[in-house]
N, C-alpha and C positions, 0 to 999 in steps of 0.2 A: 436887263438888268446885267449886272457883274458878278461873274463866278468865279472858283476856284479851279485851276485846271492844273494838272501835271503833265508836262509834255516829256521828261525824261529825268535823269540822275540831277537834283537840285535844281530843277527847272521849274519852277513853279511860278504860275501868272494867276493875277486877278484881272481877268476881261470880259468883253461884253458879250452875253450870249442869249439866246431868246429863253424868255420866261417860260418855266414849266405850266403845262396845261394838262387836264385831265385826259387819260388816255383810256384806260378802263373803268368801268362803272364803281370797281370798288377803291378807285384810287381818292386819296386827298391832297388838297393844296395847302401848306402851311407857310405862314411867314414867321420866320425864325426869331426867336426872342434872344436866343443864343446859341452858338455852337463852339467847335474847337477842332484841334488838334489831335489826333490820337498817336498814340506810340505805334501801332500799327501802320499808320500812313507814312513812317519813318522808313518801313522796309521797301517799299517801290521809291520813294525820294532819295534813299543812297544807292538805289541801282540793284538791290538785292531780290527785287521781282521785275520780272522784264515788263516793260511799259511799251506795247507795241503800239498803242496809239493815243492822242491826248485823254487823259482820264478827269472826269468830273470828281471832286475829292470831297470827303465829309460825310459821318454815318452817325453822327452825335448830334439830337436836335430836339427842341421842345420850342415850342411857339403857340400861336394864335391860329386856329383854322380858319383859311379865308374861303374852301369852296371844296365840295365833297361830289363824289359821283353816285348815280342816281340809285346804286346798290347800297351804299354807306348806311347805315341805321345808329351807330353807337356814338358817334360826334357828329357835331353840327358848326357851321360857322360861328364865331365867336367866342368858341370855348379855347381855354388854355390845355394843351397836350402834351403828353411824351411820348415817344414811342422807342420801341428796341432798334436797334442796330441790324437786327435779324427780324427780317418780314415774316408773318406767318398768319394763315387763316384763323389759328387758334381752335379749329373744330377737328382738324383731321387727328387718326389715331395717336400720332408721336405728340401733337400738341397737347391731348386729354391726359396723355402720360407726365405731360409736364418738360417734353423735351421739343419748344417751339422750335429751338433752332434746327432742329431737322425735320421741320414740317414738309409735307408733300409739295407745297406750294411755296416752299420758302426762297426768297430772294434776299439779296444784301444792301443795305440803303445807301445811297450814293447820292452826290450832289447836293450836301445838306452843308458846304461851307459857301454860303449865300444868302442873301435876304430870302427868297422864297424856294421851297422844296416840293418836290412831289412824291408822297408816300402810298405806294402800293399796297394793298391787304390792308385798308387802314381799319377796317372793324376788328382785325386779329391783331392790329400791332400797336395802336395807340390807345392811350387811357387818359380821360380829361380829368381836370380836377374840378371839382364843385363850384369854385369862383376863381377869378384871375388871382393867381398869386403875389406876394408883396415881391417888390424887386429883388430885395436881400438874398431872396431864396431862390432866384434863378439858377445861378451857378450850381447849388446842390441838387435841383431838380434835373440841368442839364447832367451832371454825373450819374445820375441813376439810368439813362440812356444806355450807357453802354459800361462806363469805366468801374461805376460802383457796383453795378449789375454783375459785372464780370468779377470783379473782386469778393463779391458775394457768393456767386456760384464756384469760386475757388474753394472758398472756406465751405460751404454746403457739400461741394463732391469732394472735398476731403475729411467729411464727417468729423466737423469740429463739432465736442461737447463740451457741457459745464466742466471747469475745472482741467480740462485737458491742455496739454503740452503743446503748442503750434509753434513752428518753424516756417517763416515766409523767405521765400528765395527770390530777390529781385525787389529794389526800391524804387521802382517806376510807379508810375499812377496806380497803375492795377494793384502792384505789389502791397501799395499805402494803402490801398482799399480794401485789401485783404486784411491785413491789420484791423483796418477799423471794423470790417465784418466779423472776425475773430472776437473782437471784445465785444460786441452784440449779441455774439451767440456764446458769451459766457465762458470762454478760455480761461484756464487760469494762470498761464504762462504762455506770452506771445514774443518770440524771439525774431526780431527783424535782422535780417542778414545785409548790410549796407555799410559802405566807406564813403558816403558822402554826408557832411554835417548836417546842411540843411535839410535831408531828406530822412537822417535818423532823428532831428528834433521832432519834423512832422508824424516821423512814426511813434515816438513817444508820445506826442499830443494824443495822438489817436488811440493808442492803448497798449503799444508794447511795453514789455517789463524788461527788456534785454536787447543789447545790439550787440550783431558779430560782425567784426570786420573783415575777417579772414574769408576766403573764398577756397573753392576747389576741395581738395584732400584736407588741406589746414582748416579749412570750414567746416567741414564735416568733423573732424577730431575734435574741434572747440564744442560742436554741439553733443557729440558724445560724453565728453567729460563735464558740461554743463548738466546731461541727463543721467549720470551715473551709468555710462557706458552703454544705456539701452537705445537710445534715440527718442524721436518726437512722435507722439501720437498722430499728429496731422501735420502735413506739409504742403504750403501751397508753393506750386512753380509757376511762377509769373513772368519768366522771361522767354523761353523757346527756344532756348540754346543747348547744344550737347552737354557742355561743361554743366551748366543751371538744372537740366534735367537729372543728369548722373547724381549733383549734388543734392537733390531733392531724393532722390532713391535711397542714397546711402545714409541720409539724415533720420530717416522713416525707420521706426522699430518694425520687427516682424508683427504683422498682423494690422499692422497702422495704415494709415491712407495717404494717397496724394491726389491731390485736385490741379491737374496741369491747364491752365488757360493761356500759357504764352504760344503764340503760333509757332509750330516746330520750325526750325532749319537747321539741317544736317544732321537731325536726331533720329539715330538708330540703335534697336536693340537687340540683345543676346536672349535667345529664349531660353537657353539653360540658366541664365543668370537671373531671369525673372522669375521661373520655374522656381530656384531654390532661396529666392529673396523673400517669397511670401508677403507680397505687400500689395494692398489693394489699389488701384489706379482708375480714376474717372476724371474725365474733362472734356475740352473741346470748347466749340464757340458757345459760349454763355446764352441758354434760354433766358435771357433778361425777362421777357413778358410774363412768365411765371412769376417773378419778384417785383415788379414794376409796382402793383397795388400797395403792397406792404411798405417797399420801401420809399414811396412817394410818401405815405403816411407817416413814416418817421420822419421825414425831412419837413412836411407840412406842419407836425405838431412840435418841431425844433428840438426834437431829441438828440439829431444827430446832424453834421454839417460837413459832408464829405465836399462841399464846394471849396473848401480849405486846400483843396489838391491844386486848384488853378492859382499858378503863382505867378503869371503873367497874362495880364488883360491888353489887348489888343483890338483896335477898330478892323475890322474884316478886310478894310483895302492893304493892311499891314501883315497880311498872311503870311507872307513868303518869310517876314520876320518871324513869326510865330514857328514856322518849320526851322528857320536855322537854329533858334534859340534851343530848341528841343533837341535837336540833331547835335548840337555842340554841348548838351547838358548844361546850360546855363539858366533852364527852367524844365522844372518837372512837367508841366501841363500848360498848354497856352488856351488862354479863354479869347473865340472872337465874338465881337458884339456888331453886328449889323447895322 
């Protein structure tokens, strides 16, 4: 089969590779119904993370189970499944506390930008639907695998409550999913920080009540003005850069909460500043497995449509164009169809 491989900065290839096979008895092989390019894939693509050897790309996935290892009991061939990008056994103490992304056996999914993929720890990572879902729901079910699950975690970690004021820093796919999540959690006011018209429009469709185009200190000043000088109850940090993290901190009221899910690059904090800021912080890789069943049900019941975040759909053979379009901000998120 052909598979997506990153060789170095902006050198992405769709080339012939060996089909995946069962390696451990806890593995499953799935045939992808859809996959996509993640914003975090752009870090190594841009050369911001070292690529020391060719990397099999892709960690967002859903599809039909083809084969399972001898120890797998929760899914079987022929079922449609969605899996978390962060693989877990879902039985260790951390998993039982709802932090499957810190599982004692944690692995990160790779190789999903392909027609077939091996999923380790299948019992703990995959959730099956009762029947094969309609084709039009596939993009939204795929979104649950990472980008929507991560946006939901950002809102959960930021302690979004009914009626609360929420600020979302970052207008990429995760930030837009954070807007949708905050809306589902009943936030009273959702302020999306964005400079891009298409992203602003989608944020408003997902439930944003206000748009702020300013960034940095000017953006913080605008948030303070809109909240009577107080700041927001909950802030979702969905970028991972120094400016965005400090913007999130400064937008949050004392006693408020920040959910940070942007993979950090060059972010450092001063302990004394944090001490006197008196703000809650929770984040890291999203424990998507905790939320999978409920979020999948919302999609299957057609109560939400996170799949709208995919504004570019390509055959997987054109995966390099998907990376280029997202890198150049011509697309929010590229869906790949095997």
